[in-house]
KOLTIDREN-693445 format. One record per residue (C-alpha): x, y, z; residue in one letter. Coordinates in steps of 0.1 Angstrom, whole numbers, plus 5000, padded with zeros to 4 digits. Example, Ala and Ser with C-alpha at 12.3 -4.5 7.8 and 13.67 -1.06 7.14 Angstrom:
512349555078A513749895071S
***
This chain:
034385246381M033684986407Y036084736423L034284466443D036984346467L037484016486S037784236517T034084256517G032684546497G032484776467R034985056461V033585336439S036085536419I035585856399Q037785846368L039086176354Y039386156316P039886526314E043386496330I044386146318A042286056288P044485766275N044985606309H041285626317V040485466283E042985186291R041385116325I037885126310K038884886281T040484636305L037584656329T035084586301Q037184286290Q037084146326G040884166328F040884276365Y038484006377D040283776401G043483976401V045284006435I046784306452F050384196449H052184496465R050684666495V052784896516I051585026549E051185396549G051685416512F049485226487M047884906474A048884796439Q047084556416T046484496379G049084226372D047383906360P050583706371T050483846406G054183906405T054384276397G055984216363T052984136342G050584346322G047984326294S048684246257D047984606248L050784846242P052085066270D050585406275V052585726274A052685936306A049986186312E051486346343F049086616357N048686866385K046086656403F047686576437P048086226451H045586246480L044085966501R042185746477G043885856445S043985606417L047285626398S048985406372M051985196381A054885186357R058485076354A061485326353Q060385446319D057685716324P055885576293N055585216305S052185216322A050084926310N047484766333S048784796369Q047485066391F047585166428F045385336454I047085566478V046385526516F047585866526Y048586186506P051886126487R052786446470F056186306460S054286116433L052786426417D054086486382N055886156382S052985906381Y049685946361T046886026386N043585926369L040885906395G039885896431R037985666455V034785846466F033185556485A034385226500G037885326510M037385116542E037684806520Y040984936506V042285016541D041984646552I043784496522I046484276537P049984426536R053084266520G055084236487E053184006481P050883966511P050783616526V046983596520A046383866493P043084036487A041684026452R039384206429I036383986427L034884196399Q035784526383A033084706364S031985036350L028785206362K027385176327T027684796328Q025184776357N026784466372K025384366406P027684326436E028883976442P028083766473N031083876494Y030483606520A030583326495A033683476478A035483486512A035083106517Q037982896505P037282696474A036582336479E039382116468R038581916437A038381536442I041181366423S041581016409V044080946438D041281036463D038980796446L041580516447N042680576483A041980306508P038980356529I039780446565S037580456596N
***
């Protein structure tokens, strides 16, 4: 799986269907649907993790698909681990996931670990912190290797969008 981030590069993630088959299938399904494209990192805690996957950007949203039952496993939460976020109910994972900045063994057997970053962690490390961050980073494009999607133009994506011209702008008095 690839995450092309607004922080300037591609993050390559190895998914582990052998330890979390249902969670991996959910991530792959949503990725193929374009669900994650444009979604912000809404919860980023220094020394802990960067969380994304909520289309509302509030931390309370998810996909229209049903929640996924927990698939807790023995794979440790190391630096770069990809794990599913959930509510208090262990069987409430849906679309949100997080990437761990540093080992967090307290998450083991409590959150479903389903993959690990193997390249591009430097783009995760510079995601702005906050809950939510003042200027959040976003996933420009999420894709699977089999989709063969080219990387986006990161420089163009980093530029603020031009403001659309409104009717009020057209009717405003001309000033020198």
